[in-house]
Each structure stands twice: as C-alpha cells, then as structure tokens.
C-alpha positions in Angstrom: 0.1 0.1 -0.5 0.8 3.4 -1.1 1.9 5.5 2.6 -0.3 8.5 2.6 2.1 11.9 1.9 0.8 14.8 3.4 -0.1 18.1 1.7 0.1 22.0 2.0 -2.3 24.6 0.6 -1.1 26.0 -2.0 -3.4 30.0 -2.9 -3.3 30.1 -6.5 -5.8 32.1 -8.0 -8.3 32.0 -10.9 -7.8 35.2 -12.5 -5.6 38.2 -12.0 -8.5 40.6 -10.7 -9.1 41.1 -6.8 -12.6 40.0 -7.3 -11.1 36.8 -9.0 -12.1 33.0 -7.0 -9.2 31.9 -4.7 -8.4 28.5 -5.6 -6.6 26.1 -3.5 -4.4 23.4 -4.9 -2.3 21.2 -2.6 1.1 20.2 -2.9 2.6 17.0 -2.0 5.7 17.5 1.0 7.8 15.2 -1.1 8.5 15.7 -4.7 11.4 14.8 -7.0 14.0 17.0 -8.0 14.8 16.4 -11.8 18.1 19.3 -11.8 21.2 17.5 -12.8 19.2 14.1 -14.0 20.7 13.0 -16.9 18.0 12.9 -19.9 18.8 8.8 -20.7 17.5 7.9 -17.5 14.9 10.9 -16.8 12.3 9.3 -18.5 12.3 6.4 -16.2 13.0 7.6 -13.1 10.0 10.3 -13.7 7.6 6.7 -14.0 9.8 4.8 -11.3 9.3 7.8 -8.9 5.4 7.4 -10.0 4.8 4.1 -9.6 6.5 4.3 -5.7 3.9 7.0 -4.7 5.6 10.4 -6.1 3.0 13.0 -7.1 4.8 16.3 -7.3 8.0 16.6 -9.8 10.0 19.8 -9.8 10.9 20.4 -13.8 12.6 23.7 -15.5 13.6 24.6 -18.8 17.6 24.6 -17.5 17.6 21.8 -16.9 17.6 20.3 -20.4 15.3 17.6 -19.7 12.1 18.2 -19.7 11.2 16.4 -22.9 12.2 13.2 -21.3 10.2 13.7 -18.0 6.9 14.3 -20.1 7.5 10.7 -21.5 7.8 9.7 -18.0 4.3 11.1 -17.2 2.7 10.6 -20.1 4.2 6.8 -19.6 2.7 6.8 -16.1 -1.0 8.0 -17.3 -0.8 5.3 -20.6 -0.2 2.6 -17.9 -3.1 4.0 -15.2 -0.9 4.6 -12.7 -1.9 8.0 -11.9 -3.8 10.4 -13.6 -2.9 14.2 -15.4 -4.7 15.4 -11.9 -3.0 13.7 -9.3 0.1 14.8 -10.1 1.4 18.6 -9.1 4.2 20.0 -11.6 5.9 22.4 -11.9 8.6 24.1 -13.6 10.1 28.0 -14.1 11.2 30.7 -16.2 14.5 30.8 -17.5 16.8 33.7 -17.1 17.0 34.9 -21.1 13.0 35.4 -21.1 12.7 38.0 -18.4 11.3 40.4 -20.7 7.1 40.6 -20.9 6.9 39.2 -25.1 9.4 36.1 -23.8 7.9 34.4 -21.3 4.8 33.3 -22.7 6.8 31.7 -25.4 9.0 29.7 -23.0 5.8 28.8 -21.0 4.2 27.5 -23.9 7.8 25.6 -24.8 7.8 23.9 -21.7 4.2 22.9 -22.1 5.2 21.5 -25.4 8.0 19.5 -23.9 6.5 18.7 -21.0 3.3 17.4 -23.1 0.9 19.4 -20.7 -1.4 21.8 -21.6 -0.9 23.2 -18.1 1.6 23.7 -15.5 0.3 23.8 -11.3 3.1 25.7 -11.1 5.2 28.2 -13.1 8.1 30.6 -10.8 11.1 32.7 -12.5 14.1 30.6 -11.6 16.5 33.4 -10.8 13.9 36.7 -10.5 17.2 39.1 -9.5 19.7 37.8 -12.2 18.2 38.6 -16.0 20.3 37.7 -19.0 20.2 38.8 -23.3 17.9 37.0 -25.5 18.9 34.0 -26.6 16.1 32.2 -29.8 15.0 28.9 -29.1 16.3 27.6 -32.8 20.0 29.4 -31.7 20.3 27.0 -28.6 17.6 25.6 -26.1 18.0 25.2 -23.1 20.2 28.4 -23.4 21.7 28.4 -20.2 24.3 31.1 -18.3 26.8 32.2 -21.4 25.4 34.3 -24.0 27.9 33.0 -26.9 30.0 29.6 -26.2 31.8 29.9 -29.5 32.6 33.7 -28.7 36.8 34.2 -28.1 35.6 34.9 -24.5 32.6 33.0 -23.3 30.7 35.3 -20.6 27.2 35.9 -19.4 25.4 39.1 -20.7 23.3 40.6 -18.2 20.3 42.4 -19.6 18.3 44.5 -16.6 14.9 44.0 -16.3 12.5 45.5 -14.3 11.1 42.6 -12.2 7.8 43.9 -12.3 7.5 43.1 -15.5 8.5 39.7 -15.4 5.9 39.5 -12.9 2.9 41.5 -15.0 3.9 38.5 -18.1 4.3 36.1 -15.3 0.0 36.9 -14.0 -1.0 36.9 -17.4 -0.2 33.1 -18.1 -2.4 32.7 -15.3 -5.1 34.5 -16.8 -4.9 33.1 -19.9 -5.1 29.3 -17.9 -1.6 27.8 -19.1 -0.3 28.1 -15.7 -2.4 27.5 -12.6 0.0 29.2 -10.0 3.2 31.5 -10.3 6.4 32.4 -7.2 9.7 32.7 -7.6 12.7 30.3 -6.3 15.8 32.1 -5.3 14.8 35.2 -3.6 15.2 36.5 -0.2 12.7 39.0 1.8 13.6 41.9 0.1 12.7 40.3 -3.4 9.3 39.4 -1.7 8.8 42.5 -0.3 9.1 43.9 -3.7 6.8 41.7 -5.7 4.2 41.9 -3.1 3.6 45.6 -3.1 3.0 45.6 -7.1 1.3 41.7 -7.7 -2.5 41.1 -8.8 -1.8 37.9 -8.2 0.4 37.2 -5.0 3.2 34.6 -5.6 1.6 31.0 -4.5 5.7 30.1 -3.6 9.1 30.3 -3.0 11.5 27.2 -4.0 14.8 28.4 -1.9 17.9 26.3 -0.9 17.0 24.6 2.4 19.1 22.2 4.4 20.4 22.0 8.0 23.6 23.4 6.8 21.2 26.9 5.7 17.9 27.0 7.6 17.3 30.2 6.7 14.7 30.3 9.4 13.3 33.6 8.7 12.7 33.5 5.2 11.0 30.7 5.8 8.6 32.0 8.8 8.1 35.1 6.4 6.7 33.3 3.7 4.6 31.0 6.4 2.7 33.8 7.5 1.7 35.0 4.3 0.6 31.7 3.1 3.6 31.6 0.8 4.2 28.1 0.5 8.1 27.3 0.9 10.1 24.4 -1.3 13.3 23.3 -0.3 15.9 22.6 -3.2 19.2 20.7 -2.2 17.5 19.0 1.3 20.3 16.8 1.2 23.1 19.3 1.2 26.1 19.4 -1.1 25.7 15.9 -2.9 24.6 17.9 -5.7 27.8 20.4 -6.0 31.0 18.0 -5.2 31.3 16.8 -8.7 30.7 20.6 -10.2 33.9 22.3 -7.4 30.8 23.6 -5.3 31.6 22.1 -2.9 33.7 18.6 -0.5 32.5 15.3 0.4 33.6 16.3 4.0 30.9 18.8 3.9 28.2 16.0 3.7 25.5 16.7 6.3 25.0 13.1 5.7 28.3 12.6 7.7 27.3 14.8 10.4 27.4 12.9 14.2 24.3 14.0 15.1 22.1 13.8 12.1 24.0 9.9 12.5 23.3 9.8 16.1 19.1 10.4 16.0 19.5 7.9 12.3 20.5 4.9 14.6 18.2 5.5 17.2 15.4 5.4 14.7 16.7 3.0 12.6 16.0 5.3 9.7 18.9 6.3 7.3 20.4 9.7 7.5 18.8 10.9 4.7 15.0 10.1 5.6 16.5 12.1 9.2 17.1 15.1 7.0 14.2 15.0 4.9 11.7 14.3 7.7 13.0 17.4 9.3 12.2 19.1 6.5 8.8 18.3 6.3 7.8 19.0 9.9 9.1 22.8 9.1 6.2 23.0 7.3 8.2 22.5 4.2 8.5 21.0 0.7 11.2 18.5 -0.2 12.3 17.3 -3.5 15.1 15.3 -3.6 16.6 14.2 -7.0 17.3 10.7 -7.1 17.4 8.2 -10.8 18.3 5.7 -8.3 15.2 3.1 -7.4 16.4 2.3 -4.0 17.5 6.0 -3.5 13.7 6.9 -4.8 11.9 4.1 -2.7 14.3 5.6 1.0 13.6 8.8 0.2 9.7 8.3 -0.1 9.9 6.6 3.2 9.4 9.7 5.8 5.7 9.4 6.5 5.9 7.2 9.2 8.1 8.3 12.1 8.0 11.0 13.9 11.6 13.5 15.1 10.9 14.8 18.9 10.8 18.6 19.3 14.5 17.8 20.9 15.6 16.1 17.4 14.0 18.6 15.6 16.2 21.4 17.7 19.6 19.4 17.0 19.0 19.6 13.9 18.2 22.7 13.4 20.9 24.5 15.6 23.6 22.5 12.8 22.6 25.5 10.9 26.3 27.4 9.9 24.9 29.4 6.7 26.4 27.2 4.1 25.1 28.7 1.1 25.9 26.0 -1.8 24.2 27.7 -4.6 25.1 30.8 -4.9 25.8 33.3 -8.2 27.9 35.9 -6.2 30.3 32.6 -6.3 29.8 30.5 -9.7 28.6 33.6 -11.7 32.3 35.0 -11.3 33.4 32.3 -13.7 31.6 33.1 -16.4 32.1 36.8 -16.3 29.7 38.5 -13.7 29.7 39.1 -10.4 25.9 39.0 -9.3 25.9 38.6 -5.5 21.7 38.4 -5.4 21.8 37.6 -1.4 23.9 40.7 -0.4 
C-alpha cells in the first residue's frame, strides 16, 4: 500500500482581478527534483517515482530534460499509474526569457516538452538575474553563457524590471496556461518588492534549505503570508561536489548528530534530514534516478522527530549556501551576489 503523503495548501487565484475566485491546490510534501538528472535517465526516473507514489515533480527549462520528463509522465498515465489531475508539476522561467514578450513563449515551450496543457506552478528561476535573450532556434536551453563560441564566452546581463516579468507571469494565469506562479532563489527584500505590486501574489517560493542553511526567518516570512516554501537541495552538498562547489566532507549526511538520530530511529541519515524538512512545514524535492534511493527518500511519513531532535538538527545551521550566483557566476564573467 502506498503511504499517504501530507500536502500543503497552495493558494492560487483563478484570474488576476481582486474578485477572482481563490483556488486552493495541494502540494505533496515530497517531490522528485529533476535538476542534474541525465536525459537518458529522466524518463525512467519519473516513471519509477510515480510508481512508488510520488505525485510532485519539480522541473525547469534549464535542466534540459523536460522532453524526457514528459515522456515519463505520459507513460505513467498510459499505464494507469496516475492521472494528470493527481500530479503537481512545477517548471521555471529561465533568465533569458524575463522580458515581457518572451515569457509566454517560454511557458508554452515547456508545456510542449512536458506534453501538458497546463502547469500547476510556474516560477521565475532567478528573479534577480536577467540575461540577454537567446532564441530557441539558436540554443535551447540557453544556459548561462550568451555565446559559447565567442572568443571570451561570458554571461550577458540584461536589466529587466522584475515587475515587467511578474506581470507577464500573471498573464499566464489569466490565460489558463498555469494555475499558480512563484519565485525561486529569493530573499525577503525581493518578495516585499513583488508583493507591493502583484495582482496575483506569489503562491510559492523555492529556496535552498538544508540543516547547514536553515533560512529560518525567510521560511517564517513566507509561512506567515501563506506562501508555500519548497526546499531544493534538501540533502545538502551531494549534487555540488562534482561541480567543484562543495567537498564530500561537507555532507550533512556524515554529521555525527544526524547519524545518532538516524541510529536511534533505525532510519538513514537522508530520511532523518528529509523528515526534518517536512516537519518544518516545507515541501522537499530530493533528486535521484536510483530506484532504491527514490524508495528511501519517499519512506519518511511513518515516523516523527521529537522537538529535541528537530532542535538538534536545526542547530547545525552554519550559513553554508551551496547554490550562490555570487560565487559561481564569477567564472562566467559576471559578479551577481544576489543575496547580499
């Protein structure tokens, strides 16, 4: 029997007017993150995850695997594993498509690749980093470098007001292409800015969250405003080691306090950390293409952590941000410390 997965209420709106009927969606607290999932493995990873019971998929244009993710979704539906209505599918607007005239085309390209008529949630991937437009026919996904063939390849910033992008995102809701909109990689100041003019408020944020970067005040800010918080990289440094952005020794899975709780609970360190994320009231989206890991990550809803255990894990906070454009963008010719 598939374990019941708790959900978070996500408050969408059926249109941009203040009188539009509110719509409450349900976000499963465990999802499958699709970043760094190889195209060759994406279809089967999605299909296997849906067989296990996952119903929350976190995708993005920039991940470069949306066509294969769509194949996995369609295979699961064809096999009777799930229906489209049972799924919560997220994707993200890439940095090169922030100008008003490019937002709809980017969303419809994602829908075409995913083989869907509508997204449950569409998010601005990096609201504070707008890049010069790259046409689909030139390169897709466009990634960070504007022209990889240039003598000195680099990022090319294109300062687009966030309000312009957000208004275009609102139009997607009005048109029915997406049910809800949100932002990734943000701080409170960015959210305050959007909230000051948004006709349709952000329904969710997606931010880096793990025991070494708890972002307690940002999580609280969102929860007090009924903004769902989704945690990316919830297991910490694993995906960043091969990118040279972290060391294997930094893994929170190796932390002695986590290991002690795991031993006491007869669970794995990964399950303990994911359970901590769920009990904080966030949704977590760990990534894996391995069947045994997909099953392990999903099996976190038949036990609880005590208040003391929660506090012990939260106390591991050390401000270790792994996904920091202020660091990694410098190698691409741009200094954009968006969290400062």
